[in-house]
C-alpha positions in Angstrom: 102.7 94.2 74.0 106.2 94.5 75.1 108.3 95.0 78.3 111.7 96.7 78.6 113.8 96.7 81.7 116.8 99.0 81.7 119.2 100.7 84.0 121.2 103.9 83.7 123.3 106.4 85.6 121.6 109.7 86.7 123.2 112.9 85.6 125.2 114.5 88.4 122.6 117.3 89.0 119.7 114.8 89.5 118.2 115.7 92.9 114.8 114.9 94.5 113.1 118.0 92.9 114.3 116.9 89.5 113.3 113.3 90.1 109.8 114.4 91.1 109.6 116.5 87.8 110.8 113.6 85.8 108.2 111.2 87.4 105.4 113.7 87.0 106.1 114.2 83.3 106.5 110.5 82.7 103.1 109.8 84.3 101.4 112.3 82.1 103.2 111.0 78.9 102.5 107.4 79.9 98.8 108.1 80.5 98.6 109.6 77.0 100.4 106.6 75.4 98.9 103.8 77.5 102.2 102.8 79.0 102.9 101.6 82.5 105.6 100.5 84.9 107.9 101.7 87.7 111.1 103.5 88.3 113.7 102.8 91.0 116.2 105.5 92.0 119.1 104.9 94.4 122.8 106.0 94.5 122.4 108.1 91.4 121.2 105.1 89.4 117.9 104.3 87.7 116.2 101.0 87.0 113.0 101.2 85.0 110.4 98.6 84.0 108.1 99.9 81.3 105.4 98.1 79.5 102.9 98.8 76.7 101.9 98.5 73.1 105.1 97.7 71.1 105.2 100.7 68.8 104.3 103.2 71.5 106.9 101.7 73.9 109.6 101.6 71.3 109.0 105.3 70.4 109.0 106.3 74.1 112.2 104.3 74.7 114.0 106.0 71.9 113.2 109.3 73.7 114.3 107.9 77.0 117.7 106.9 75.5 118.3 110.5 74.4 117.3 112.1 77.7 120.2 114.1 79.1 119.1 113.4 82.7 120.9 110.1 82.5 123.6 108.2 80.6 124.9 104.7 80.1 121.4 103.3 79.3 121.7 99.5 79.4 118.8 97.2 78.5 118.6 94.3 81.0 115.7 92.6 79.3 113.3 93.2 76.4 110.5 90.8 75.4 107.0 90.4 74.2 104.3 90.0 76.8 100.7 89.1 76.6 99.5 91.7 79.1 101.1 94.4 81.3 101.7 93.3 84.9 102.0 96.9 86.2 99.1 98.2 84.1 97.6 100.4 86.9 101.0 102.2 87.4 101.4 104.9 84.8 104.8 105.5 86.5 105.3 104.5 90.1 108.6 105.6 91.7 110.6 104.2 94.6 113.8 105.5 96.0 116.6 104.0 98.1 114.7 104.6 101.3 111.8 102.5 100.0 113.4 99.2 99.0 111.1 97.1 101.3 108.1 99.2 100.3 109.0 98.8 96.6 109.3 95.1 96.8 106.0 94.8 98.7 104.2 97.0 96.2 105.7 95.2 93.2 104.6 91.8 94.5 101.2 93.1 95.4 100.7 94.7 92.0 101.8 91.5 90.3 99.5 89.5 92.5 102.5 87.6 93.8 103.5 86.6 90.3 106.6 88.8 89.7 108.4 87.6 86.6 111.8 86.2 87.5 113.6 88.7 85.3 111.9 91.6 87.2 112.8 90.0 90.5 116.4 89.6 89.5 116.7 93.1 88.2 115.2 94.6 91.3 117.4 92.4 93.6 120.5 93.4 91.7 119.5 97.1 91.8 119.0 97.2 95.5 122.0 95.0 96.3 121.7 91.3 96.4 121.8 90.6 100.1 119.3 93.2 101.2 116.9 92.5 98.3 117.3 88.7 98.6 116.3 88.9 102.2 113.2 91.0 101.3 112.3 88.7 98.5 112.5 85.7 100.8 110.4 87.5 103.3 107.8 87.9 100.5 108.2 84.2 99.5 109.2 85.3 96.0 112.5 83.3 95.9 
Protein backbone atom coordinates (compact mmCIF):
# COMPACT_ATOMS: atom_id res chain seq x y z
CA UNK A 1 0.00 0.00 0.00
CA UNK A 2 1.14 3.50 -0.78
CA UNK A 3 0.05 7.14 -0.35
CA UNK A 4 0.92 10.03 -2.65
CA UNK A 5 0.21 13.66 -1.83
CA UNK A 6 0.71 16.10 -4.66
CA UNK A 7 -0.26 19.59 -5.71
CA UNK A 8 -0.69 21.11 -9.15
CA UNK A 9 -2.02 24.13 -11.02
CA UNK A 10 -5.35 23.78 -12.79
CA UNK A 11 -5.55 24.57 -16.47
CA UNK A 12 -7.00 28.04 -17.14
CA UNK A 13 -10.27 26.57 -18.44
CA UNK A 14 -10.98 24.55 -15.26
CA UNK A 15 -14.42 25.59 -14.06
CA UNK A 16 -16.94 23.99 -11.69
CA UNK A 17 -18.53 21.89 -14.44
CA UNK A 18 -15.15 20.53 -15.52
CA UNK A 19 -14.21 19.92 -11.87
CA UNK A 20 -17.40 17.89 -11.35
CA UNK A 21 -16.64 15.83 -14.49
CA UNK A 22 -13.09 15.22 -13.29
CA UNK A 23 -14.26 14.08 -9.83
CA UNK A 24 -16.97 11.83 -11.28
CA UNK A 25 -14.53 10.06 -13.60
CA UNK A 26 -11.94 9.78 -10.82
CA UNK A 27 -14.51 8.13 -8.52
CA UNK A 28 -15.45 5.60 -11.17
CA UNK A 29 -11.80 4.81 -11.99
CA UNK A 30 -10.80 4.64 -8.32
CA UNK A 31 -13.69 2.30 -7.56
CA UNK A 32 -12.47 -0.04 -10.30
CA UNK A 33 -8.86 0.11 -9.04
CA UNK A 34 -9.55 0.08 -5.30
CA UNK A 35 -7.97 3.52 -4.79
CA UNK A 36 -9.16 6.15 -2.34
CA UNK A 37 -8.47 9.70 -1.24
CA UNK A 38 -9.56 13.28 -1.62
CA UNK A 39 -9.07 16.31 -3.82
CA UNK A 40 -8.93 19.95 -2.75
CA UNK A 41 -9.54 22.72 -5.29
CA UNK A 42 -9.04 26.44 -4.61
CA UNK A 43 -7.58 29.41 -6.49
CA UNK A 44 -7.02 27.27 -9.61
CA UNK A 45 -4.85 24.85 -7.61
CA UNK A 46 -5.27 21.20 -6.70
CA UNK A 47 -4.06 19.17 -3.76
CA UNK A 48 -4.73 15.46 -3.84
CA UNK A 49 -4.16 12.66 -1.37
CA UNK A 50 -4.49 9.29 -3.06
CA UNK A 51 -3.95 5.85 -1.51
CA UNK A 52 -4.02 2.26 -2.65
CA UNK A 53 -2.21 -0.84 -3.75
CA UNK A 54 1.23 0.29 -4.91
CA UNK A 55 1.22 -0.89 -8.53
CA UNK A 56 -2.33 0.38 -9.15
CA UNK A 57 -1.54 3.71 -7.52
CA UNK A 58 1.68 4.19 -9.50
CA UNK A 59 -0.07 3.39 -12.81
CA UNK A 60 -2.86 5.85 -11.95
CA UNK A 61 -0.42 8.54 -10.88
CA UNK A 62 1.43 8.23 -14.19
CA UNK A 63 -1.89 9.03 -15.92
CA UNK A 64 -2.55 11.89 -13.50
CA UNK A 65 0.82 13.44 -14.35
CA UNK A 66 -0.05 13.42 -18.07
CA UNK A 67 -3.55 14.89 -17.62
CA UNK A 68 -3.86 18.19 -19.52
CA UNK A 69 -6.35 19.59 -17.01
CA UNK A 70 -3.43 20.58 -14.79
CA UNK A 71 0.29 21.31 -14.87
CA UNK A 72 3.26 21.73 -12.54
CA UNK A 73 2.53 18.49 -10.68
CA UNK A 74 4.68 18.48 -7.54
CA UNK A 75 4.85 15.49 -5.18
CA UNK A 76 4.71 16.67 -1.58
CA UNK A 77 5.00 13.22 -0.02
CA UNK A 78 5.09 9.63 -1.17
CA UNK A 79 5.37 6.70 1.21
CA UNK A 80 4.39 3.16 2.02
CA UNK A 81 1.41 2.78 4.33
CA UNK A 82 -0.03 -0.22 6.13
CA UNK A 83 -3.65 0.65 5.33
CA UNK A 84 -5.52 3.50 3.69
CA UNK A 85 -6.87 6.16 6.02
CA UNK A 86 -9.43 7.45 3.53
CA UNK A 87 -10.54 4.01 2.31
CA UNK A 88 -14.25 4.88 2.18
CA UNK A 89 -13.63 7.89 -0.06
CA UNK A 90 -13.18 6.79 -3.67
CA UNK A 91 -12.66 10.49 -4.42
CA UNK A 92 -14.02 13.11 -2.08
CA UNK A 93 -13.73 16.70 -3.29
CA UNK A 94 -13.68 19.97 -1.36
CA UNK A 95 -13.38 23.44 -2.80
CA UNK A 96 -12.30 26.78 -1.38
CA UNK A 97 -15.71 27.41 0.16
CA UNK A 98 -15.43 24.26 2.20
CA UNK A 99 -12.10 24.61 4.05
CA UNK A 100 -13.68 24.12 7.47
CA UNK A 101 -15.92 21.33 6.19
CA UNK A 102 -12.92 19.66 4.53
CA UNK A 103 -10.88 19.75 7.72
CA UNK A 104 -13.80 18.40 9.77
CA UNK A 105 -14.44 15.58 7.29
CA UNK A 106 -10.74 14.66 6.99
CA UNK A 107 -10.40 14.46 10.77
CA UNK A 108 -13.60 12.43 11.10
CA UNK A 109 -12.63 9.98 8.35
CA UNK A 110 -9.21 9.50 9.96
CA UNK A 111 -10.84 9.02 13.38
CA UNK A 112 -8.92 12.06 14.60
CA UNK A 113 -5.58 10.52 13.61
CA UNK A 114 -4.66 12.60 10.57
CA UNK A 115 -1.04 11.94 9.61
CA UNK A 116 1.08 15.04 10.20
CA UNK A 117 2.15 15.17 6.55
CA UNK A 118 -1.52 15.30 5.48
CA UNK A 119 -2.28 17.99 8.09
CA UNK A 120 0.66 20.07 6.92
CA UNK A 121 -0.25 19.73 3.24
CA UNK A 122 -3.88 20.72 3.86
CA UNK A 123 -2.83 23.62 6.10
CA UNK A 124 -0.41 24.92 3.49
CA UNK A 125 -2.97 24.51 0.72
CA UNK A 126 -5.69 26.52 2.43
CA UNK A 127 -3.30 29.13 3.81
CA UNK A 128 -1.51 28.63 7.07
CA UNK A 129 -3.37 31.09 9.28
CA UNK A 130 -6.88 30.01 8.35
CA UNK A 131 -6.03 26.32 8.29
CA UNK A 132 -4.02 26.46 11.53
CA UNK A 133 -6.99 28.07 13.29
CA UNK A 134 -9.26 25.31 12.00
CA UNK A 135 -6.79 22.59 12.95
CA UNK A 136 -6.47 24.03 16.45
CA UNK A 137 -10.25 24.11 16.71
CA UNK A 138 -10.22 20.40 15.86
CA UNK A 139 -7.40 19.76 18.37
CA UNK A 140 -5.18 18.40 15.61
CA UNK A 141 -2.22 20.70 16.31
